[in-house]
N, C-alpha and C positions, 0 to 999 in steps of 0.2 A: 503493499499500500504505499502511496506518496502522501508524505506528510502533509502536502499542500492541499489536498482533497479533505484529510481530515479537518485541517482548518477551514475549510469552506463549509464541509458539513456543519461543524461546531459553529461557526456565524450564523449559519441557516437555521440551525436548532434554536440560538439565541433570538434571532429575529421573529420566529414564529412564537417563540414563549413570550415576548414583550407583546405581540398582537394578542395572545390569550390574557395576559395579567390584564392589559388596558381595557379591553372588552368586558373583563370581569368585574372592574369597577366604574364603569360606563353606565348611565341610566338605562333603565329597562323601557323597551318601546312597546311592549305586550297590552293590551287592554284587556280587561274582564267583560267580556262582551255584553252579556244582558245588562249590566249593571253601567258600564262605560260604552257609549255609543260615539261611532266615528263621526267626525264633523267632515260632511262632503266639502270638496272644492268646489269654487263657484263653476267652473266649467264641466263640472258630472252631469253625465247625462242619465237623469233616471225616469220615470215616466213622464209622459205628458200629463201638465197641468193648466186649469183654466182659472185662473185668479180674478178675484173679483176687481173693479178700477177703485181706488180709495175713496175717489172725488164724488163719483156719483152710486158706487155702491152696485153696480150692474156690470156683466160681462162686457167686455169690449169686441165681441165679435160682429161683424158687419155683414156676416153672411155671403162673404166675396168668392167663397169656394176654393181660393188658393191652397190652402193647406190639403184638402182634399185633393186635388189635383197633382201635388207635389208628391204626396204619399206612394212609394213605390208598392207598396203591399196592401195597400185599401185597407188599412187600420183605422180610418176615421171616416166618420159618416157624419152628414149635418142633416136633420129633419126639420123642414122648414113649414109652418103653419102660417095661416092668413091672419093678419092684425084684426083689432076691433073694428076697423072701417070696412075691411073685407079688401083693400088693396095693397097695404103693406106686408112684408114678410118679417116674420117674428121669428126668432129662434127657439124651437120646440125641444128639440133633442140634440146633444153634441156627444155623439156616441165615440168611444175610443176602446178599441180592441187591443189591449196590452199583449194577449195571447200570439198575435201575428207581428206585432211591432219591431223593427230592430233596434230603434233608439237611434236613429240616423240623423235625425236633428233637422231633416229636410223641411217638414211641414213648421218649425220653427223659424226656420229662415225665410220661408215665403210668406209669413204673415206680417203684412205690413203695419197693423195696428198692435201689434204685441199682446193680441188676444190669448195665445198660448204661449206656453213657457216649459222648459225640462224642469222638474222638480228636483229633491234632492233626497228622493226616498229611495232606499236600496234594499229595503224588506218588502218584497211583494210576494212572497212565496204562498201559496194555496195550494190546498187540497183539491179543487173544484174548478175547472177552466172556466166553467160559467162566471166565477167570479172576475176574471179577467177581463170581462166586458163591462166598461164604465160607462156612465151618463155623466159627463163632467160638468154641464150646468146644472145638475141638481145639488142641492145643499149638501156637498161633501160628503157622499155617498161612502166613498172610499176608505176617508179617514175615520167616519161614525164604525165602520166594520173593524178596522183595525186599532181604534181607541187612540187616536192621534188628533193633534189638533190641524186645522187645514193650513197648508203653507200659503204664507202671505206674498 
């Protein structure tokens, strides 16, 4: 054996032990999941959400159907009803099928009125696929089922 290779091996061992000791005394990054929840980044793509306008208290959707046309999987469906005067169009149901959504964000980008956005929900597991079809303009149906407050 070459004495130089022994020194290189010993140096490599010291470097590895230095990394191990440094990591041993560093702060833990593990979270205790049910008690501590992750704070998602601003650009996180959760499910589609339809927030209320803080000024008017109503949804901002103008029924332009741009989001429906932009969706590659037909995960969005807008049901339009006639208004009280019989001429105006009124939003009846904004149906979102999370089971077919790829979370691609194309519908959000196509909406010129900021009527829909991606939420920060990441706990969307369910036992029944029918629970993944949501009517977004109803009063927070998804959040009531999950026991959460609606996203602002």
